[in-house]
C-alpha positions as CSV (number, residue, x, y, z in Angstrom):
1,M,22.2,-21.0,-12.0
2,R,18.7,-20.5,-13.3
3,S,15.8,-22.5,-12.0
4,E,12.2,-23.0,-13.2
5,D,9.1,-23.8,-11.2
6,T,8.0,-27.2,-12.5
7,P,4.8,-29.1,-11.6
8,F,4.9,-32.7,-10.5
9,V,2.1,-35.2,-11.4
10,G,1.4,-38.5,-9.7
11,G,3.2,-40.2,-6.8
12,P,3.8,-38.5,-3.4
13,L,4.7,-35.1,-5.0
14,D,1.4,-34.9,-6.9
15,G,0.2,-31.3,-7.2
16,R,3.4,-29.7,-6.0
17,V,5.4,-27.1,-7.9
18,L,9.1,-27.2,-7.1
19,P,12.0,-25.1,-8.4
20,V,14.2,-27.3,-10.6
21,L,17.7,-26.2,-11.8
22,L,18.0,-25.9,-15.5
23,G,20.9,-27.3,-17.5
24,H,23.2,-25.4,-19.9
25,T,20.6,-25.9,-22.7
26,G,17.9,-24.2,-20.6
27,H,15.9,-27.4,-20.0
28,P,15.4,-29.3,-16.7
29,P,16.8,-32.8,-16.5
30,K,15.0,-35.6,-18.3
31,V,14.9,-37.7,-15.1
32,Y,14.4,-36.2,-11.6
33,E,15.2,-38.5,-8.7
34,V,14.0,-37.7,-5.2
35,P,15.6,-39.6,-2.3
36,V,13.1,-40.3,0.6
37,P,14.8,-41.3,3.9
38,D,13.7,-44.5,5.6
39,E,12.0,-44.1,9.0
40,H,14.1,-46.9,10.5
41,G,17.5,-45.6,9.2
42,G,17.7,-48.0,6.3
43,A,18.6,-47.2,2.7
44,P,16.5,-44.3,1.3
45,T,13.8,-45.0,-1.3
46,V,14.3,-43.1,-4.5
47,L,11.2,-41.7,-6.4
48,V,11.7,-41.3,-10.1
49,Y,10.0,-38.6,-12.1
50,R,10.3,-38.3,-15.9
51,R,10.1,-35.0,-17.8
52,V,7.3,-34.7,-20.3
53,Q,5.9,-31.7,-22.3
54,A,3.3,-29.8,-20.3
55,G,1.3,-28.8,-23.4
56,T,1.2,-27.0,-26.7
57,T,-0.5,-23.8,-27.9
58,R,-3.7,-24.2,-29.9
59,R,-2.9,-22.4,-33.1
60,L,0.8,-23.0,-33.7
61,G,1.5,-26.1,-31.6
62,L,4.3,-24.3,-29.7
63,H,5.9,-25.8,-26.6
64,K,4.4,-24.5,-23.3
65,G,6.9,-25.9,-20.8
66,W,7.7,-29.0,-18.9
67,K,6.2,-31.1,-16.1
68,Y,7.4,-34.3,-14.3
69,V,5.3,-37.5,-14.2
70,H,5.9,-40.2,-11.6
71,D,7.4,-43.4,-12.9
72,P,6.4,-46.1,-10.5
73,E,8.8,-48.7,-12.0
74,G,11.7,-46.3,-11.3
75,R,14.0,-47.6,-14.0
76,R,16.7,-45.4,-15.4
77,D,17.5,-45.5,-19.0
78,G,21.0,-46.9,-19.4
79,G,23.2,-44.5,-21.3
80,P,23.2,-43.3,-24.9
81,K,21.0,-45.0,-27.5
82,W,23.4,-45.8,-30.3
83,P,21.8,-47.3,-33.5
84,W,24.1,-50.4,-33.3
85,T,23.2,-51.4,-29.7
86,K,20.4,-53.7,-28.8
87,R,17.8,-52.0,-26.6
88,T,15.9,-53.8,-23.9
89,R,12.2,-53.9,-24.5
90,R,9.7,-53.1,-21.8
91,T,6.8,-55.5,-21.7
92,R,3.3,-54.6,-20.7
93,P,1.8,-56.4,-17.7
94,G,-0.5,-59.2,-18.9
95,A,0.8,-59.1,-22.5
96,D,1.7,-62.5,-24.0
97,G,4.4,-62.6,-26.4
């Protein structure tokens, strides 16, 4: 299997570059979960990182690769997004509505 060195931004892995296995399409997974064991032997804490575009070229706007950004909420998107299903809305903290 192929892997790609991918940078991590935010959270405990900030600034690290780790090899991430690529899927059959040649892209890393959209969500990368890192289990961190508990010191006292309890359930491990799972850190969630989401894949975002690392940047684009100046002239043509071509894709320059991927990076992972820490998601402190750690929620996973639940399954495929069909047009006939109702999606849950995320609310911003402090937003009234």
